[in-house]
VMD Tcl script that draws the C-alpha trace (Angstrom):
set ca {
  {2.36 -20.74 17.53}
  {1.38 -17.32 19.01}
  {-1.07 -15.03 17.31}
  {1.62 -12.86 15.77}
  {-0.49 -10.99 13.29}
  {-3.83 -10.73 15.07}
  {-6.42 -8.72 13.19}
  {-3.93 -7.79 10.48}
  {-4.05 -11.27 8.94}
  {-7.85 -11.14 8.93}
  {-7.68 -7.73 7.24}
  {-5.49 -9.12 4.48}
  {-7.75 -12.12 3.98}
  {-10.82 -9.92 3.71}
  {-9.02 -7.42 1.52}
  {-8.51 -10.10 -1.10}
  {-12.26 -10.37 -1.62}
  {-13.51 -7.58 -3.84}
  {-17.15 -6.72 -4.52}
  {-18.03 -6.42 -8.16}
  {-18.14 -2.80 -9.34}
  {-21.63 -1.41 -9.75}
  {-21.46 -0.45 -13.41}
  {-25.11 0.62 -13.41}
  {-24.54 3.26 -10.75}
  {-23.58 6.08 -13.17}
  {-26.73 5.45 -15.21}
  {-28.95 5.48 -12.12}
  {-27.30 8.69 -10.96}
  {-27.96 10.24 -14.37}
  {-31.65 9.32 -14.15}
  {-31.91 10.99 -10.76}
  {-30.22 14.14 -12.06}
  {-32.59 14.27 -15.05}
  {-35.57 14.13 -12.70}
  {-34.06 16.99 -10.73}
  {-33.70 19.04 -13.90}
  {-29.91 19.24 -13.98}
  {-29.06 16.30 -16.21}
  {-25.62 16.33 -17.85}
  {-25.12 15.45 -21.50}
  {-25.78 11.78 -22.37}
  {-22.07 11.23 -23.02}
  {-21.11 12.39 -19.53}
  {-24.00 10.60 -17.88}
  {-23.11 7.21 -19.30}
  {-19.35 7.62 -19.05}
  {-17.17 4.82 -17.74}
  {-17.51 4.33 -13.96}
  {-14.59 5.62 -11.92}
  {-12.45 3.24 -9.94}
  {-13.60 3.15 -6.31}
  {-11.42 5.06 -3.87}
  {-11.76 2.33 -1.26}
  {-12.63 -1.37 -1.37}
  {-13.05 -3.85 1.47}
  {-11.58 -1.34 3.91}
  {-8.10 -1.73 2.44}
  {-8.17 -0.49 -1.14}
  {-6.87 3.01 -1.71}
  {-6.94 4.79 -5.07}
  {-6.07 8.48 -4.71}
  {-8.34 10.94 -6.47}
  {-7.11 12.45 -9.72}
  {-4.20 14.85 -9.26}
  {-3.84 14.17 -5.54}
  {-0.16 13.35 -6.03}
  {0.33 16.57 -7.97}
  {-1.19 18.64 -5.17}
  {1.16 18.78 -2.13}
  {-1.58 20.01 0.21}
  {-4.17 17.39 -0.72}
  {-1.52 14.67 -0.73}
  {-0.37 15.57 2.78}
  {-3.84 15.81 4.31}
  {-4.92 12.31 3.35}
  {-5.39 9.87 6.27}
  {-2.21 8.11 7.34}
  {-3.09 4.77 5.78}
  {-3.89 6.39 2.45}
  {-0.72 8.47 2.64}
  {1.58 5.51 3.34}
  {-0.27 3.19 0.98}
  {0.24 5.37 -2.05}
  {3.06 7.85 -2.44}
  {4.96 7.55 0.83}
  {5.35 3.78 1.30}
  {9.13 4.18 0.95}
  {9.26 6.57 3.91}
  {7.37 4.13 6.14}
  {9.68 1.32 4.99}
  {12.73 3.39 5.94}
  {11.26 4.25 9.36}
  {10.74 0.54 10.03}
  {14.25 -0.44 8.92}
  {15.79 2.35 10.98}
  {13.94 1.28 14.13}
  {14.37 -2.47 13.69}
  {17.73 -2.54 11.93}
  {18.86 -5.68 13.78}
  {15.97 -7.94 12.78}
  {17.16 -8.86 9.29}
  {14.56 -6.96 7.27}
  {15.17 -5.26 3.93}
  {13.10 -3.24 1.48}
  {11.36 -4.89 -1.46}
  {9.81 -3.12 -4.42}
  {6.80 -4.53 -6.23}
  {7.71 -3.40 -9.74}
  {4.81 -3.61 -12.19}
  {5.38 -5.02 -15.65}
  {5.80 -2.57 -18.53}
  {2.59 -0.70 -19.23}
  {1.10 -1.14 -15.77}
  {0.97 0.98 -12.64}
  {0.86 -0.19 -9.02}
  {4.33 0.32 -7.52}
  {4.63 -0.48 -3.83}
  {7.48 -0.85 -1.34}
  {7.36 -2.96 1.81}
  {9.88 -4.56 4.15}
  {10.49 -8.27 4.57}
  {12.77 -10.74 6.26}
  {11.77 -13.45 3.80}
  {8.87 -14.64 5.92}
  {7.34 -11.70 7.75}
  {6.47 -8.42 6.05}
  {5.33 -4.95 7.04}
  {3.65 -2.07 5.23}
  {0.79 0.34 5.95}
  {-1.48 -2.56 6.96}
  {0.88 -3.64 9.72}
  {2.71 -6.89 10.33}
  {1.77 -9.91 8.24}
  {3.49 -12.59 6.21}
  {5.14 -11.83 2.89}
  {2.92 -14.44 1.26}
  {-0.25 -12.71 2.49}
  {1.00 -9.27 1.49}
  {1.88 -10.37 -2.03}
  {-1.37 -12.29 -2.41}
  {-3.31 -9.18 -1.51}
  {-1.25 -6.92 -3.78}
  {-1.55 -9.17 -6.83}
  {-5.23 -9.92 -6.37}
  {-6.00 -6.24 -5.87}
  {-4.12 -5.18 -8.98}
  {-5.55 -7.95 -11.18}
  {-9.04 -7.14 -9.98}
  {-8.80 -3.69 -11.55}
  {-6.16 -4.34 -14.21}
  {-6.58 -7.79 -15.83}
  {-3.25 -9.26 -16.85}
  {-1.36 -7.19 -14.30}
  {2.00 -8.66 -13.31}
  {5.05 -7.56 -11.39}
  {8.50 -8.58 -10.23}
  {10.11 -8.18 -6.81}
  {13.25 -6.06 -6.54}
  {15.31 -5.83 -3.35}
  {16.35 -2.27 -2.54}
  {19.21 -0.85 -0.44}
  {17.89 1.07 2.56}
  {19.60 4.31 1.52}
  {17.63 4.37 -1.75}
  {14.37 4.84 0.13}
  {15.14 8.42 1.17}
  {17.22 9.58 -1.79}
  {15.64 10.72 -5.05}
  {19.03 10.72 -6.74}
  {19.91 7.16 -5.73}
  {16.46 5.85 -6.54}
  {16.68 7.17 -10.09}
  {19.78 5.08 -10.64}
  {17.52 2.01 -10.53}
  {15.58 1.45 -13.73}
  {11.91 2.31 -13.38}
  {12.23 3.78 -9.88}
  {11.83 7.41 -8.86}
  {11.16 8.03 -5.17}
  {10.20 11.19 -3.33}
  {12.39 12.04 -0.35}
  {10.81 12.67 3.10}
  {11.57 16.38 2.81}
  {9.94 16.66 -0.61}
  {6.42 16.45 0.76}
  {4.49 19.46 2.09}
  {6.15 18.75 5.45}
  {8.87 16.31 6.52}
  {7.23 12.89 6.19}
  {9.70 11.04 8.42}
  {8.24 12.15 11.80}
  {4.80 11.24 10.47}
  {6.05 7.79 9.45}
  {7.62 7.25 12.88}
  {4.40 8.28 14.62}
  {2.38 5.96 12.39}
  {4.80 3.13 13.15}
  {4.26 3.75 16.88}
  {0.59 2.82 16.46}
  {1.57 -0.81 15.80}
  {3.27 -1.19 19.18}
  {6.52 -3.02 19.85}
  {6.92 -5.21 16.78}
  {10.32 -6.42 17.96}
  {8.83 -8.49 20.77}
  {6.23 -10.02 18.50}
  {8.80 -10.95 15.89}
  {11.28 -12.38 18.39}
  {8.52 -14.40 20.04}
  {7.49 -15.81 16.69}
  {11.07 -16.68 15.77}
  {11.59 -18.44 19.08}
  {8.41 -20.41 18.63}
  {9.41 -21.51 15.13}
  {12.84 -22.58 16.39}
  {11.38 -24.64 19.20}
  {9.06 -26.45 16.78}
  {11.97 -27.17 14.43}
  {13.98 -28.84 17.22}
  {11.13 -31.11 18.32}
}
mol new
graphics top color blue
foreach p $ca { graphics top sphere $p radius 0.5 }
foreach p [lrange $ca 0 end-1] q [lrange $ca 1 end] { graphics top cylinder $p $q radius 0.2 }
display resetview
């Protein structure tokens, strides 16, 4: 079996291991500020720690109001941009380029009361999102472990989406719980950016066809 996923699989495996949040950090920071003579009020100093913006090199939580600010949203790094807020555009770019490989879009739809929507593409075995090519099992394992790490009890269902929904706000709103931003509704057209980001992963067609051929040969032995 060829090394189809390379470092991507390792990234997913590592991403599933989360360090425990340092809940004492805000208190230590408050002590330092008091020594410097600019201590905030006790209530602010001991306030609940914020969620980290990045964990294990693969956890992205946008800062407050980033989505509401078109400029700040656009100027995030590509992986942050396509991990949170523009995953549907990247999914469409993939499906448009590799339309003959049997992939379709899947929506991770959080249970009522939870956040954490995400869209990726899958052929039932392989999957692709901002991390790159992996297996659907690895992608879902990472997504669920990540969410449950920060939101105990988090759960979600998988919903298959028509390709056209990914770039149409109107069509997306016809699906309960879904409301997608079109490529042209960002600060700039997000589709060229998605295509350029997709280029960074090389020719995925050859890797997928090689893997399929290898699996077929093993099945016939």
